Structures are given as structure tokens and as C-alpha cells.
Backbone as CSV, one residue per row, in Angstrom:
resi,resn,N_x,N_y,N_z,CA_x,CA_y,CA_z,C_x,C_y,C_z
1,UNK,175.322,153.879,166.719,175.193,153.520,165.251,175.842,154.628,164.449
2,UNK,176.681,154.188,163.513,177.360,155.203,162.626,176.327,155.790,161.657
3,UNK,176.699,156.873,161.015,175.889,157.521,160.014,175.632,156.541,158.772
4,UNK,176.675,155.810,158.423,176.637,154.861,157.280,175.709,153.799,157.645
5,UNK,175.661,153.287,158.874,174.821,152.150,159.306,173.356,152.649,159.251
6,UNK,173.101,153.857,159.736,171.796,154.457,159.756,171.192,154.591,158.318
7,UNK,172.068,155.089,157.436,171.635,155.196,155.995,171.315,153.779,155.403
8,UNK,172.071,152.835,155.690,171.866,151.424,155.179,170.475,150.894,155.729
9,UNK,170.257,151.201,157.056,169.029,150.696,157.678,167.791,151.381,157.064
10,UNK,167.926,152.663,156.770,166.886,153.436,156.213,166.559,152.927,154.830
11,UNK,167.638,152.650,153.998,167.451,152.113,152.609,166.772,150.737,152.673
12,UNK,167.186,149.905,153.608,166.644,148.550,153.704,165.153,148.668,154.045
13,UNK,164.833,149.562,155.017,163.396,149.679,155.445,162.547,150.237,154.320
14,UNK,163.093,151.166,153.566,162.435,151.807,152.464,162.169,150.734,151.362
15,UNK,163.165,149.876,151.094,163.008,148.830,150.099,161.953,147.833,150.465
16,UNK,161.934,147.480,151.786,160.921,146.538,152.301,159.571,147.153,152.177
17,UNK,159.409,148.397,152.456,158.096,149.136,152.412,157.615,149.123,150.943
18,UNK,158.489,149.464,150.052,158.176,149.603,148.638,157.715,148.184,148.136
19,UNK,158.516,147.184,148.484,158.212,145.763,148.021,156.853,145.368,148.563
20,UNK,156.525,145.629,149.784,155.242,145.320,150.432,154.108,146.095,149.688
21,UNK,154.317,147.278,149.396,153.333,148.134,148.680,153.066,147.604,147.237
22,UNK,154.169,147.164,146.568,153.997,146.562,145.248,153.199,145.291,145.292
23,UNK,153.544,144.441,146.316,152.848,143.152,146.432,151.386,143.425,146.692
24,UNK,151.096,144.391,147.585,149.700,144.766,147.878,148.893,145.170,146.668
25,UNK,149.554,146.031,145.865,148.947,146.517,144.636,148.658,145.305,143.743
26,UNK,149.590,144.430,143.559,149.450,143.271,142.707,148.305,142.405,143.203
27,UNK,148.257,142.187,144.514,147.152,141.386,145.063,145.788,141.989,144.753
28,UNK,145.680,143.333,144.999,144.453,143.973,144.773,144.025,143.940,143.317
29,UNK,145.020,144.068,142.378,144.731,143.974,140.992,144.251,142.563,140.639
30,UNK,144.933,141.552,141.214,144.501,140.193,140.903,143.102,139.891,141.364
31,UNK,142.772,140.326,142.615,141.431,140.186,143.137,140.405,140.826,142.267
32,UNK,140.673,142.179,141.903,139.759,142.862,141.092,139.501,142.265,139.745
33,UNK,140.611,141.777,139.137,140.494,141.187,137.845,139.620,139.894,137.851
34,UNK,139.955,139.049,138.866,139.215,137.784,138.921,137.755,137.956,139.198
35,UNK,137.439,139.000,140.083,136.022,139.264,140.304,135.385,139.812,139.067
36,UNK,136.033,140.692,138.342,135.444,141.246,137.146,135.176,140.173,136.097
37,UNK,136.171,139.206,135.929,136.061,138.203,134.927,135.272,136.923,135.344
38,UNK,134.736,137.041,136.558,133.799,136.034,136.913,134.254,134.907,137.949
39,UNK,135.386,135.072,138.524,135.945,134.060,139.504,136.116,134.735,140.781
40,UNK,135.836,134.027,141.872,136.256,134.502,143.181,137.718,134.389,143.365
41,UNK,138.329,135.153,144.234,139.782,135.012,144.453,140.226,133.660,144.771
42,UNK,139.368,132.729,145.357,139.733,131.369,145.689,139.550,130.417,144.528
43,UNK,139.064,130.916,143.410,138.887,130.115,142.242,137.609,129.230,142.251
44,UNK,136.652,129.656,143.126,135.466,128.878,143.252,134.426,129.304,142.108
45,UNK,133.146,128.958,142.385,132.109,129.202,141.393,132.175,130.565,140.762
46,UNK,131.978,130.644,139.493,132.016,131.967,138.801,130.937,132.847,139.227
47,UNK,131.123,134.177,139.075,130.170,135.152,139.500,129.372,135.727,138.308
48,UNK,129.469,135.113,137.141,128.858,135.581,135.941,127.668,134.769,135.510
49,UNK,126.627,135.331,135.132,125.420,134.681,134.679,124.379,134.534,135.784
50,UNK,123.121,134.304,135.384,122.056,134.185,136.371,120.744,134.395,135.668
51,UNK,119.720,134.624,136.543,118.414,134.729,136.015,118.109,135.987,135.256
52,UNK,117.354,135.956,134.219,116.940,137.179,133.475,115.661,136.828,132.733
53,UNK,114.985,137.911,132.359,113.795,137.741,131.441,113.900,138.785,130.389
54,UNK,113.393,138.430,129.179,113.595,139.303,128.024,112.587,138.939,126.922
55,UNK,112.688,139.699,125.806,111.812,139.473,124.705,112.733,139.186,123.560
56,UNK,112.518,138.162,122.780,113.433,137.805,121.661,113.118,138.668,120.437
57,UNK,113.983,138.629,119.426,113.673,139.348,118.151,112.554,138.776,117.447
58,UNK,111.992,137.719,117.900,110.771,137.140,117.273,109.515,137.492,118.111
59,UNK,109.713,138.249,119.158,108.566,138.654,120.028,108.243,137.683,121.092
60,UNK,109.052,136.669,121.350,108.786,135.708,122.330,109.233,136.171,123.728
61,UNK,108.381,135.852,124.767,108.864,136.132,126.131,109.649,134.957,126.624
62,UNK,110.899,135.233,127.096,111.781,134.136,127.564,112.494,134.487,128.852
63,UNK,113.087,133.449,129.420,113.871,133.643,130.647,115.212,132.811,130.418
64,UNK,116.050,132.950,131.372,117.332,132.165,131.353,117.091,130.669,131.218
65,UNK,115.987,130.252,131.763,115.620,128.807,131.776,115.354,128.240,130.349
66,UNK,114.908,129.127,129.474,114.637,128.701,128.063,115.969,128.324,127.325
67,UNK,117.036,128.674,127.812,118.340,128.479,127.098,119.186,127.416,127.788
68,UNK,118.655,126.783,128.828,119.379,125.746,129.494,119.322,124.491,128.656
69,UNK,120.361,123.639,128.814,120.364,122.437,128.048,121.388,122.487,126.832
70,UNK,121.748,123.702,126.489,122.788,123.955,125.459,123.773,125.023,125.956
71,UNK,124.915,125.073,125.300,125.875,126.022,125.594,125.422,127.358,124.988
72,UNK,125.881,128.499,125.529,125.533,129.795,124.936,126.786,130.641,124.732
73,UNK,126.810,131.359,123.635,127.795,132.398,123.477,127.047,133.704,123.704
74,UNK,127.412,134.490,124.746,126.635,135.648,125.110,127.404,136.886,124.879
75,UNK,126.726,137.869,124.125,127.394,139.137,123.928,126.361,140.229,124.168
76,UNK,126.842,141.332,124.761,125.987,142.530,125.081,126.450,143.647,124.131
77,UNK,125.501,144.304,123.443,125.818,145.418,122.574,124.550,146.086,122.152
78,UNK,124.544,146.726,120.992,123.287,147.410,120.499,123.382,147.570,119.011
79,UNK,122.235,147.655,118.376,122.194,147.687,116.915,122.713,148.998,116.353
80,UNK,122.744,150.108,117.014,123.184,151.386,116.500,124.704,151.470,116.670
81,UNK,125.344,150.532,117.209,126.771,150.512,117.456,127.465,150.611,116.044
82,UNK,128.319,151.589,115.876,128.955,151.840,114.554,129.943,150.798,114.095
83,UNK,130.656,150.125,115.051,131.704,149.237,114.596,131.982,148.025,115.525
84,UNK,132.144,148.241,116.789,132.547,147.146,117.692,131.512,146.002,117.694
85,UNK,130.248,146.336,117.887,129.221,145.285,117.994,129.060,144.445,116.739
86,UNK,128.883,145.085,115.553,128.785,144.221,114.367,130.038,143.407,114.086
87,UNK,131.224,143.990,114.468,132.456,143.229,114.334,132.431,141.938,115.212
88,UNK,132.075,142.162,116.452,132.071,141.036,117.380,131.010,140.007,117.007
89,UNK,129.864,140.416,116.546,128.775,139.525,116.100,129.233,138.731,114.836
90,UNK,129.997,139.387,113.996,130.529,138.656,112.831,131.540,137.628,113.254
91,UNK,132.362,137.907,114.287,133.281,136.937,114.817,132.585,135.790,115.435
92,UNK,131.507,136.059,116.185,130.783,134.913,116.789,130.106,134.061,115.640
93,UNK,129.542,134.696,114.640,129.006,133.924,113.512,130.012,133.069,112.816
94,UNK,131.185,133.669,112.547,132.283,132.928,111.913,132.687,131.760,112.770
95,UNK,132.852,131.991,114.039,133.233,130.914,114.969,132.253,129.807,114.982
96,UNK,131.008,130.151,114.910,129.945,129.115,114.800,130.135,128.309,113.558
97,UNK,130.333,128.953,112.441,130.473,128.275,111.127,131.686,127.399,111.138
98,UNK,132.762,127.787,111.793,133.968,127.056,111.874,133.972,125.864,112.809
99,UNK,132.941,125.893,113.663,132.821,124.817,114.696,132.230,123.473,114.311
100,UNK,131.674,123.512,113.082,131.123,122.264,112.503,129.925,121.807,113.386
101,UNK,129.908,120.437,113.684,128.905,119.836,114.444,128.748,120.423,115.846
102,UNK,129.870,120.907,116.349,129.836,121.518,117.734,128.876,122.638,117.803
103,UNK,128.681,123.406,116.717,127.846,124.530,116.722,126.322,124.135,117.022
104,UNK,125.959,122.953,116.803,124.557,122.498,117.077,124.315,122.478,118.554
105,UNK,125.309,122.539,119.350,125.213,122.499,120.762,125.286,123.865,121.437
106,UNK,125.229,124.954,120.510,125.478,126.229,121.070,124.373,127.248,120.518
107,UNK,123.959,128.110,121.376,123.016,129.134,121.003,123.665,130.541,121.181
108,UNK,123.904,131.303,120.123,124.515,132.627,120.334,123.415,133.628,120.791
109,UNK,123.671,134.356,121.895,122.689,135.252,122.418,123.229,136.680,122.316
110,UNK,122.418,137.572,121.855,122.790,139.062,121.668,121.846,139.868,122.511
111,UNK,122.360,140.303,123.722,121.538,141.172,124.585,121.721,142.616,124.137
112,UNK,120.648,143.419,124.135,120.772,144.783,123.827,120.978,145.616,125.106
113,UNK,121.903,146.558,125.121,122.100,147.474,126.212,121.428,148.807,125.840
114,UNK,120.598,148.848,124.812,119.867,149.998,124.320,118.429,149.627,124.006
115,UNK,117.729,149.125,125.012,116.342,148.641,124.758,115.392,149.789,124.260
116,UNK,115.628,151.011,124.530,114.751,152.044,124.077,114.645,152.056,122.572
117,UNK,115.808,151.987,121.875,115.786,151.909,120.384,115.695,150.479,119.876
118,UNK,116.304,149.492,120.561,116.304,148.168,120.114,115.016,147.377,120.461
119,UNK,114.030,147.675,119.762,112.715,146.959,120.029,112.917,145.591,119.290
120,UNK,111.946,144.698,119.564,111.967,143.391,118.883,111.981,143.487,117.364
121,UNK,111.214,144.559,116.898,111.150,144.710,115.430,112.534,145.121,114.871
122,UNK,113.183,145.990,115.550,114.571,146.459,115.148,115.496,145.320,115.122
123,UNK,115.497,144.509,116.217,116.364,143.335,116.359,116.060,142.321,115.259
124,UNK,114.771,142.198,114.863,114.379,141.287,113.846,114.975,141.625,112.507
125,UNK,115.209,142.868,112.259,115.810,143.303,110.973,117.339,143.160,111.092
126,UNK,117.844,143.138,112.279,119.331,143.215,112.518,119.991,141.797,112.686
127,UNK,119.409,141.047,113.573,120.041,139.765,113.944,120.226,138.780,112.869
128,UNK,119.221,138.595,111.950,119.387,137.623,110.902,120.556,137.865,109.965
129,UNK,121.078,139.026,109.974,122.258,139.351,109.108,123.488,138.635,109.569
130,UNK,123.464,138.135,110.768,124.743,137.502,111.365,124.649,135.972,111.384
131,UNK,123.724,135.324,112.067,123.665,133.895,112.075,122.225,133.459,112.285
132,UNK,121.857,132.286,111.616,120.448,131.892,111.747,120.092,131.446,113.118
133,UNK,121.051,130.999,113.952,120.835,130.537,115.278,120.846,131.559,116.340
134,UNK,121.271,132.796,115.972,121.425,133.859,116.920,120.049,134.381,117.450
135,UNK,119.985,134.568,118.697,118.758,135.142,119.333,119.051,136.507,119.890
136,UNK,118.302,137.436,119.431,118.386,138.821,119.866,117.527,138.984,121.067
137,UNK,117.915,139.663,122.115,117.198,139.791,123.343,117.045,141.288,123.786
138,UNK,115.878,141.726,123.991,115.685,143.071,124.520,114.566,143.007,125.615
139,UNK,114.048,144.183,125.913,113.023,144.167,126.975,112.895,145.563,127.574
140,UNK,112.422,145.637,128.782,112.378,146.949,129.483,113.812,147.343,129.915
141,UNK,113.956,148.603,130.242,115.235,149.089,130.770,115.675,148.272,132.048
142,UNK,114.681,147.975,132.812,114.934,147.240,134.081,115.378,145.823,133.827
143,UNK,114.738,145.193,132.808,115.115,143.804,132.495,116.530,143.737,131.984
144,UNK,116.870,144.663,131.053,118.214,144.610,130.477,119.277,145.040,131.442
145,UNK,118.895,145.886,132.389,119.882,146.322,133.466,120.088,145.094,134.351
146,UNK,119.113,144.338,134.628,119.302,143.187,135.494,120.174,142.092,134.796
147,UNK,119.894,141.888,133.497,120.647,140.965,132.683,122.104,141.315,132.676
148,UNK,122.388,142.640,132.404,123.762,143.143,132.297,124.481,142.973,133.629
149,UNK,123.745,143.204,134.754,124.330,143.039,136.076,124.750,141.540,136.323
150,UNK,123.901,140.644,135.964,124.211,139.229,136.205,125.421,138.795,135.408
151,UNK,125.671,139.443,134.294,126.908,139.155,133.517,128.052,140.084,133.726
152,UNK,127.919,140.903,134.719,128.957,141.930,135.102,129.329,142.750,133.845
153,UNK,128.363,143.142,133.133,128.574,144.033,131.914,128.372,145.523,132.236
154,UNK,129.334,146.302,131.911,129.270,147.756,132.064,128.661,148.405,130.834
155,UNK,127.734,149.392,131.035,127.239,150.134,129.861,126.788,151.505,130.368
156,UNK,126.827,152.502,129.556,126.418,153.835,129.873,126.160,154.680,128.598
157,UNK,125.164,155.514,128.665,124.851,156.407,127.497,125.884,157.461,127.369
158,UNK,126.284,157.726,126.170,127.243,158.764,125.888,126.743,159.669,124.667
159,UNK,127.038,160.932,124.703,126.527,161.820,123.575,127.238,161.438,122.251
160,UNK,126.409,161.576,121.225,126.946,161.376,119.838,127.037,162.726,119.241
161,UNK,128.290,163.243,119.072,128.552,164.628,118.580,128.070,164.710,117.129
162,UNK,128.067,163.617,116.399,127.769,163.605,114.978,126.315,163.751,114.681
163,UNK,125.448,163.439,115.707,124.028,163.544,115.541,123.385,164.342,116.617
164,UNK,122.815,165.538,116.278,122.205,166.353,117.301,121.149,165.594,118.066
165,UNK,121.287,165.568,119.415,120.361,164.882,120.243,120.499,163.317,120.204
166,UNK,121.443,162.829,119.461,121.697,161.431,119.430,122.614,160.937,120.532
167,UNK,122.723,159.639,120.639,123.588,159.130,121.661,124.204,157.759,121.237
168,UNK,125.272,157.421,121.849,125.936,156.178,121.659,125.913,155.406,122.989
169,UNK,126.285,154.150,123.039,126.277,153.412,124.328,127.712,152.829,124.509
170,UNK,128.379,153.408,125.578,129.643,152.791,125.969,129.364,151.468,126.639
171,UNK,130.156,150.408,126.346,129.887,149.167,127.039,131.075,148.279,126.943
172,UNK,131.176,147.326,127.856,132.293,146.362,127.865,131.986,145.443,126.673
173,UNK,133.063,144.796,126.206,132.926,143.983,124.934,133.696,142.598,125.214
174,UNK,132.938,141.685,125.821,133.442,140.378,126.069,132.412,139.385,125.559
175,UNK,132.880,138.242,125.065,132.001,137.145,124.652,132.094,136.068,125.752
176,UNK,130.988,135.709,126.304,130.966,134.742,127.393,130.448,133.398,126.899
177,UNK,131.168,132.320,127.271,130.773,130.954,126.964,130.095,130.427,128.316
178,UNK,128.832,130.072,128.172,128.078,129.552,129.349,127.743,128.112,129.055
179,UNK,127.706,127.262,130.070,127.500,125.868,129.881,125.965,125.542,129.832
180,UNK,125.616,124.263,129.611,124.165,123.976,129.599,123.385,124.184,130.847
181,UNK,124.076,124.327,131.966,123.437,124.728,133.280,123.365,126.222,133.460
182,UNK,123.875,126.984,132.477,123.838,128.456,132.635,124.962,128.960,133.442
183,UNK,126.072,128.181,133.668,127.169,128.563,134.414,128.376,129.020,133.493
184,UNK,129.126,129.920,134.010,130.227,130.467,133.220,131.346,129.473,133.027
185,UNK,131.796,129.353,131.783,132.905,128.470,131.390,134.195,129.271,131.184
186,UNK,134.030,130.233,130.357,135.233,131.175,129.995,134.754,132.336,129.206
187,UNK,135.609,133.315,128.931,135.188,134.464,128.120,136.324,134.662,127.093
188,UNK,135.950,135.422,126.001,136.906,135.729,124.892,136.956,137.259,124.849
189,UNK,138.165,137.781,124.909,138.401,139.217,124.894,138.014,139.838,123.511
190,UNK,137.803,141.072,123.588,137.453,141.832,122.287,138.583,141.620,121.264
191,UNK,138.204,141.277,120.042,139.252,141.086,118.969,139.698,139.687,118.845
192,UNK,139.296,138.784,119.704,139.734,137.407,119.598,139.303,136.815,118.236
193,UNK,140.170,136.174,117.507,139.872,135.717,116.137,138.896,134.528,116.184
194,UNK,137.989,134.446,115.202,137.016,133.341,115.200,137.718,131.921,115.178
195,UNK,138.837,131.806,114.607,139.492,130.508,114.569,139.925,130.124,116.000
196,UNK,140.349,131.074,116.774,140.702,130.786,118.144,139.507,130.316,118.981
197,UNK,138.375,131.090,118.780,137.134,130.799,119.457,136.665,129.395,119.070
198,UNK,136.628,129.116,117.769,136.154,127.806,117.319,136.986,126.653,117.912
199,UNK,138.320,126.823,117.918,139.163,125.764,118.429,138.893,125.585,119.928
200,UNK,138.610,126.660,120.677,138.347,126.455,122.137,136.976,125.779,122.280
201,UNK,135.990,126.162,121.435,134.682,125.583,121.542,134.738,124.046,121.293
202,UNK,135.492,123.661,120.286,135.592,122.214,119.912,136.305,121.459,120.996
203,UNK,137.314,122.141,121.768,138.015,121.443,122.802,137.157,121.266,124.053
204,UNK,136.348,122.275,124.324,135.532,122.280,125.524,134.285,121.474,125.390
205,UNK,133.565,121.602,124.263,132.304,120.951,124.059,132.479,119.619,123.383
206,UNK,132.100,118.601,124.065,132.260,117.212,123.560,130.907,116.585,123.247
């Protein structure tokens, strides 16, 4: 084999290896994304949602079964959140208002990822500022950790440099639409406009 032939063979093999590596990375990214967003790689039943117990902002003890029979818009956040959470709750509220009669078939749920500070009393002062039908949910650390796990929600405590001894909560920011059986329908990414959410709700919910 000539030197030129050897070089061509080496280039071809290297190209094939790089292509295979790129395809492998793409496949791994696709699998990871679908698992994170609630679908198995085969597109079967979603992995988001499930059993939970909590206390509402009205002091009622509830479980996931109490919200079956209606659609739910689910969001995880906390009342001390400086910007992201109130912004997303305003978007949910606006989407509900824009949905007209469809909104009667939906319950917005706001789970706290900071149950230490978000007592039912704190939620009772906070939640009514957004929507009359919104239900604030808190509980023990274990209860909220279990709820977050069922919805594949990430959260972690982070120091707040502006307040000595204070802390913030880092967390994922997705709005989940669950059906009347408590099963995942779809999600809305952070910053999705209320008009887009309302249009999707009206199309999905008949």
C-alpha cells in the first residue's frame, strides 16, 4: 500500500470514528432530554407526576387524589424568590384569565421548595395575589422532596450574599400541564408567554 493510500485510509477511519462519536453524543443527549422532560426514549408513558401529600395555603391536608378530575398547571418555586417565581406565577394567572371557559377545568398548583419558610400562613398571604383558583402547597421537607422528585424538579439551597445568614433556592422552572388522571400532558419552558400557554390549553382541553 502506498503512503498516499495509507493516509486516505487513516482519514476515512478517523472520519467514521468522529461521526460515530457525534451520533453517540446526540443519542445520549436525546435520551437524557426525554427522560428529564418526562418521556421514556420509546415515547411511552411520561415519567412526571405521581403521589404526594401536602398542606394547602388554607391549612387543608391533601394528596394528589384531591386534584384528580381536573387538569392542573403545576409549578415549583418559593415565596422568597426575588423574580423568577412571581414572574412565572403571573404568567400562569394571565394564561388562566386568557383561557376563558377552559380555565374552569384547570387548577393551578404552586408547590413550595422552601417549606421551612413557606408555612401555610405565609402562602396564605402570597398565593391570593396571583389567582383566585391557585392552590399553594407546602408541608414537611420530606413531603416536598417527594413531590419534587415525582415531578423531576431540581432544587437546592444557595447562600444569599445580600442577607447575612440568608439563603435562596436554586430550582428548575417549568410549568407542567397534567390531565384529570394526574398524568403528564406537556410542559411550558421558562418565559413562555401567557398567550401561547392559553392557546395550547384551549387546543388541548375540550
